[in-house]
N, C-alpha and C positions, 0 to 999 in steps of 0.2 A: 326620562329616558326610558325607552323602550325594553320590554323584559328580552326580546328577542339579540338585542345588542350587548345584554350581560353575559358575561362569561364566568362559570364558578369552577374554572381550572385552577388547580394549584402550580402547575408549572407555563410560564410562558410559550406564546405559539412561537415555533421555528418558522423563521422566516428567510433563513440563507443555509446554505450546505456546508457552514463552517467548520473546519476540521476540529476533531478533540483537543481539549487542553493540554498543555504540556503536562499538568498534573495527572490528568487522566491516561495519558499516553505513557508515563513514567512508573504508573502503577501497575499499567496492563503489562508492562515488561519485566517487572519484578515479579509479577504473580507467574508469568511464563518461565522464568529464570528457577523459582522456587518449585514449580512444577518439575522441570526439567531435572532438577539435583535431587529430587524426591525420588524419580524415576531410578536415577543414577544409584542412590543409598538401595534401592529394594533389589535393583539388578546386580549388585555387590554381593549383598545378602544371598539372594539366590545362587549365585557362582559360588560362595564359599559352601551351601547346603548340597548342591547339585555336584560337588567335586568328588564325592566316595560313590555316585553312581554313574555318571558320565563324564568323561573327560571332554569330550565335544560340548556339551551344553553348557560346562564351567568355563571354557574358554569362550563361548558365544557371550555370556553373561559378564566376563570379564572385560572383553572387549568393549559391550557396551558401556559398561561402567567406565572405562578409560575414555572412549570418546566423546562423552555425554556432556562434561566439563565444557569442551571447546565448543561444542554445537550449543549449550546452554548460553556462552557469554556471546557469541556470534548473534543469536537469536534476542538477546537482551540488549545488544548495542543497535540494533537494526531499529528504525523507526518506521511507522508506515509509509506507503509510498505517497507521493505527492499526488494530489487530483489533477489529470490533464484537462486545463483550460482550453476553451475555445474562445480566444478574446475576439470583442466585435471589431473587426479593423474596418477601415474604411475601402470601400471596393468602388472605384468610380464606375457611373454607368456608360453602356456601350454606347459608341458614337452613332448620331442620327446617320452621318454619311461618312462613307469611308473611301479615300483615294485611291485612284486605280493603281498598280505598280507600273513600273515603266514598261511601255511595250515596244515595239521594234520600230514603228513609226510612230515615235514622240513627237510632239509639236512643241516647238520653241520658239517663244516671242523675244526678241532683244528689243530693247529700247535705247 
């Protein structure tokens, strides 16, 4: 076998544009959920520390900490959008000849 045909790659060549596996999608969603909930925890801690300095900052971080669980659940349950496929459908070729539409002086042949 010629050396140009041998591949030293550890991963196979990707010949399709298949969607990521369910396991990969689930892991990505879990990671997104964990990050969002970590941001929520940090915002609640910041709200507790800023309460003595600014009531507006405390309210902002408290609202953020209240809304983020809902956002995290919605993001975790959302899957990636499906790819828009353009199927190769049959399209008949244009006809060679086209019949003329009815004119005012149509010729009728009776038998």
